[in-house]
MARPAZA-115401 format. One record per residue (C-alpha): residue number from 1; x, y, z. Coordinates in pm, whole numbers, plus 50000, padded with zeros to 5 digits. Last residue first. Layout:
// residues N
<voke i="NUM" px="X" py="Y" pz="Z"/>
...
//
This chain:
// residues 185
<voke i="185" px="07396" py="93128" pz="87673"/>
<voke i="184" px="07672" py="93076" pz="87924"/>
<voke i="183" px="07545" py="93035" pz="88279"/>
<voke i="182" px="07673" py="93317" pz="88496"/>
<voke i="181" px="07959" py="93278" pz="88739"/>
<voke i="180" px="08289" py="93304" pz="88553"/>
<voke i="179" px="08313" py="93576" pz="88288"/>
<voke i="178" px="07989" py="93774" pz="88321"/>
<voke i="177" px="07967" py="93751" pz="88699"/>
<voke i="176" px="08337" py="93826" pz="88740"/>
<voke i="175" px="08307" py="94141" pz="88526"/>
<voke i="174" px="08018" py="94271" pz="88736"/>
<voke i="173" px="08211" py="94184" pz="89053"/>
<voke i="172" px="08505" py="94400" pz="88945"/>
<voke i="171" px="08301" py="94707" pz="88843"/>
<voke i="170" px="08036" py="94693" pz="89114"/>
<voke i="169" px="08291" py="94633" pz="89391"/>
<voke i="168" px="08513" py="94912" pz="89255"/>
<voke i="167" px="08222" py="95159" pz="89280"/>
<voke i="166" px="08119" py="95027" pz="89621"/>
<voke i="165" px="08473" py="95067" pz="89759"/>
<voke i="164" px="08501" py="95411" pz="89599"/>
<voke i="163" px="08182" py="95519" pz="89774"/>
<voke i="162" px="08316" py="95400" pz="90111"/>
<voke i="161" px="08642" py="95596" pz="90083"/>
<voke i="160" px="08997" py="95564" pz="89955"/>
<voke i="159" px="09003" py="95240" pz="89763"/>
<voke i="158" px="09302" py="95171" pz="89542"/>
<voke i="157" px="09250" py="94795" pz="89524"/>
<voke i="156" px="08951" py="94563" pz="89496"/>
<voke i="155" px="08989" py="94188" pz="89533"/>
<voke i="154" px="08705" py="93953" pz="89440"/>
<voke i="153" px="08723" py="93611" pz="89602"/>
<voke i="152" px="08539" py="93298" pz="89489"/>
<voke i="151" px="08358" py="92999" pz="89633"/>
<voke i="150" px="08149" py="92723" pz="89480"/>
<voke i="149" px="07902" py="92441" pz="89552"/>
<voke i="148" px="07826" py="92428" pz="89927"/>
<voke i="147" px="07508" py="92241" pz="90015"/>
<voke i="146" px="07169" py="92378" pz="90121"/>
<voke i="145" px="06992" py="92295" pz="89795"/>
<voke i="144" px="07252" py="92494" pz="89611"/>
<voke i="143" px="07507" py="92706" pz="89799"/>
<voke i="142" px="07742" py="92975" pz="89670"/>
<voke i="141" px="08013" py="93147" pz="89874"/>
<voke i="140" px="08148" py="93488" pz="89777"/>
<voke i="139" px="08440" py="93652" pz="89956"/>
<voke i="138" px="08517" py="94020" pz="89917"/>
<voke i="137" px="08873" py="94151" pz="89949"/>
<voke i="136" px="08954" py="94513" pz="90028"/>
<voke i="135" px="09240" py="94741" pz="89933"/>
<voke i="134" px="09384" py="95079" pz="90034"/>
<voke i="133" px="09273" py="95098" pz="90394"/>
<voke i="132" px="09348" py="95406" pz="90605"/>
<voke i="131" px="09000" py="95448" pz="90756"/>
<voke i="130" px="08763" py="95153" pz="90742"/>
<voke i="129" px="08512" py="95052" pz="90476"/>
<voke i="128" px="08259" py="94780" pz="90415"/>
<voke i="127" px="08287" py="94658" pz="90771"/>
<voke i="126" px="08482" py="94358" pz="90891"/>
<voke i="125" px="08411" py="94059" pz="91110"/>
<voke i="124" px="08094" py="93947" pz="90937"/>
<voke i="123" px="07892" py="93682" pz="91112"/>
<voke i="122" px="07903" py="93306" pz="91070"/>
<voke i="121" px="07572" py="93140" pz="91153"/>
<voke i="120" px="07464" py="93152" pz="90785"/>
<voke i="119" px="07758" py="92926" pz="90693"/>
<voke i="118" px="07639" py="92655" pz="90931"/>
<voke i="117" px="07288" py="92650" pz="90783"/>
<voke i="116" px="07422" py="92660" pz="90427"/>
<voke i="115" px="07655" py="92361" pz="90459"/>
<voke i="114" px="08017" py="92423" pz="90545"/>
<voke i="113" px="08294" py="92361" pz="90291"/>
<voke i="112" px="08582" py="92546" pz="90453"/>
<voke i="111" px="08896" py="92582" pz="90236"/>
<voke i="110" px="08843" py="92952" pz="90186"/>
<voke i="109" px="08966" py="93116" pz="89870"/>
<voke i="108" px="09295" py="93299" pz="89913"/>
<voke i="107" px="09363" py="93635" pz="90073"/>
<voke i="106" px="09669" py="93833" pz="89967"/>
<voke i="105" px="09492" py="94149" pz="89851"/>
<voke i="104" px="09442" py="94290" pz="90199"/>
<voke i="103" px="09163" py="94457" pz="90390"/>
<voke i="102" px="08968" py="94151" pz="90494"/>
<voke i="101" px="08728" py="93875" pz="90390"/>
<voke i="100" px="08436" py="94115" pz="90351"/>
<voke i="99" px="08125" py="93907" pz="90309"/>
<voke i="98" px="07899" py="93769" pz="90039"/>
<voke i="97" px="07666" py="93470" pz="90069"/>
<voke i="96" px="07499" py="93367" pz="89742"/>
<voke i="95" px="07212" py="93123" pz="89789"/>
<voke i="94" px="07102" py="92911" pz="89494"/>
<voke i="93" px="06766" py="92735" pz="89449"/>
<voke i="92" px="06548" py="93027" pz="89344"/>
<voke i="91" px="06243" py="92942" pz="89134"/>
<voke i="90" px="05996" py="93150" pz="89333"/>
<voke i="89" px="05841" py="92836" pz="89486"/>
<voke i="88" px="06192" py="92721" pz="89581"/>
<voke i="87" px="06261" py="93050" pz="89756"/>
<voke i="86" px="05938" py="93026" pz="89957"/>
<voke i="85" px="06019" py="92667" pz="90052"/>
<voke i="84" px="06372" py="92763" pz="90160"/>
<voke i="83" px="06219" py="93036" pz="90376"/>
<voke i="82" px="05987" py="92784" pz="90549"/>
<voke i="81" px="06264" py="92523" pz="90579"/>
<voke i="80" px="06489" py="92748" pz="90782"/>
<voke i="79" px="06826" py="92850" pz="90641"/>
<voke i="78" px="06721" py="93211" pz="90591"/>
<voke i="77" px="06648" py="93224" pz="90965"/>
<voke i="76" px="07026" py="93219" pz="91023"/>
<voke i="75" px="07039" py="93577" pz="90890"/>
<voke i="74" px="06974" py="93724" pz="91234"/>
<voke i="73" px="06707" py="93996" pz="91241"/>
<voke i="72" px="06814" py="94359" pz="91257"/>
<voke i="71" px="06537" py="94481" pz="91027"/>
<voke i="70" px="06292" py="94198" pz="90963"/>
<voke i="69" px="06391" py="93938" pz="90709"/>
<voke i="68" px="06252" py="93814" pz="90379"/>
<voke i="67" px="06298" py="94117" pz="90151"/>
<voke i="66" px="06640" py="94182" pz="90310"/>
<voke i="65" px="06750" py="93851" pz="90158"/>
<voke i="64" px="06785" py="94034" pz="89826"/>
<voke i="63" px="06647" py="93873" pz="89515"/>
<voke i="62" px="06805" py="93749" pz="89195"/>
<voke i="61" px="06714" py="93604" pz="88854"/>
<voke i="60" px="07037" py="93624" pz="88655"/>
<voke i="59" px="07036" py="93814" pz="88324"/>
<voke i="58" px="07352" py="94014" pz="88390"/>
<voke i="57" px="07151" py="94326" pz="88487"/>
<voke i="56" px="06969" py="94113" pz="88745"/>
<voke i="55" px="07293" py="93983" pz="88896"/>
<voke i="54" px="07450" py="94329" pz="88918"/>
<voke i="53" px="07134" py="94474" pz="89074"/>
<voke i="52" px="07131" py="94199" pz="89338"/>
<voke i="51" px="07499" py="94264" pz="89409"/>
<voke i="50" px="07442" py="94638" pz="89459"/>
<voke i="49" px="07130" py="94588" pz="89673"/>
<voke i="48" px="07296" py="94325" pz="89893"/>
<voke i="47" px="07617" py="94525" pz="89944"/>
<voke i="46" px="07446" py="94853" pz="90026"/>
<voke i="45" px="07190" py="94695" pz="90260"/>
<voke i="44" px="07454" py="94498" pz="90450"/>
<voke i="43" px="07677" py="94803" pz="90482"/>
<voke i="42" px="07388" py="95011" pz="90618"/>
<voke i="41" px="07283" py="94730" pz="90857"/>
<voke i="40" px="07637" py="94708" pz="91007"/>
<voke i="39" px="07715" py="94349" pz="91110"/>
<voke i="38" px="07773" py="94224" pz="90756"/>
<voke i="37" px="07708" py="93884" pz="90600"/>
<voke i="36" px="07543" py="93995" pz="90279"/>
<voke i="35" px="07285" py="93743" pz="90160"/>
<voke i="34" px="07180" py="93743" pz="89793"/>
<voke i="33" px="06919" py="93487" pz="89690"/>
<voke i="32" px="07033" py="93363" pz="89354"/>
<voke i="31" px="06926" py="93249" pz="89007"/>
<voke i="30" px="07082" py="93135" pz="88679"/>
<voke i="29" px="07440" py="93071" pz="88793"/>
<voke i="28" px="07636" py="92821" pz="88584"/>
<voke i="27" px="07881" py="92761" pz="88871"/>
<voke i="26" px="08130" py="92556" pz="88675"/>
<voke i="25" px="08334" py="92346" pz="88912"/>
<voke i="24" px="08704" py="92296" pz="88857"/>
<voke i="23" px="08768" py="91989" pz="89065"/>
<voke i="22" px="08934" py="92040" pz="89399"/>
<voke i="21" px="09223" py="91804" pz="89461"/>
<voke i="20" px="09125" py="91492" pz="89652"/>
<voke i="19" px="09153" py="91260" pz="89353"/>
<voke i="18" px="09505" py="91382" pz="89281"/>
<voke i="17" px="09617" py="91296" pz="89633"/>
<voke i="16" px="09445" py="90956" pz="89622"/>
<voke i="15" px="09621" py="90869" pz="89298"/>
<voke i="14" px="09961" py="90982" pz="89427"/>
<voke i="13" px="09922" py="90778" pz="89744"/>
<voke i="12" px="09819" py="90470" pz="89545"/>
<voke i="11" px="10115" py="90515" pz="89306"/>
<voke i="10" px="10357" py="90548" pz="89597"/>
<voke i="9" px="10220" py="90236" pz="89766"/>
<voke i="8" px="10236" py="90034" pz="89441"/>
<voke i="7" px="10594" py="90145" pz="89370"/>
<voke i="6" px="10702" py="90063" pz="89726"/>
<voke i="5" px="10550" py="89716" pz="89689"/>
<voke i="4" px="10731" py="89656" pz="89359"/>
<voke i="3" px="11059" py="89783" pz="89498"/>
<voke i="2" px="11032" py="89545" pz="89791"/>
<voke i="1" px="10965" py="89255" pz="89555"/>
//
């Protein structure tokens, strides 16, 4: 009897552990509002414009959040109902938040599953480029209808200056969009 109870407990624990593992979610991206979480306005502009162009060239309807905010304004206003209503009327239901995770290739995807409003409150700790770095990791978080749906990290190595960072960002992120993020036709 003891063995039977132990077997049931072990099987229940194993089942609950497997049920909690993250399911492979297909993003199937068709539209996005791009929000770069950067403190430096130049870095924010560069990242948003480049990512918006990558999305559009990949057949994804995309807009930059800079079109809906005043210069220097906090990005938390993008979570307000009025902006969400404007996005919905334009056919955009997905927000893509991009930030620099750090200057190392060892970063993993975040475990945090904040909603959009909470995620917009988080600022960027790192700039687009710093002296003496050789790699940089970008984190992408996707939200639909205000709820977290997907995260990914793009790692760029052999960067020596700001222009090289942007060049590698365009190349690696462009491939990721085509292979993993965009809805297959």
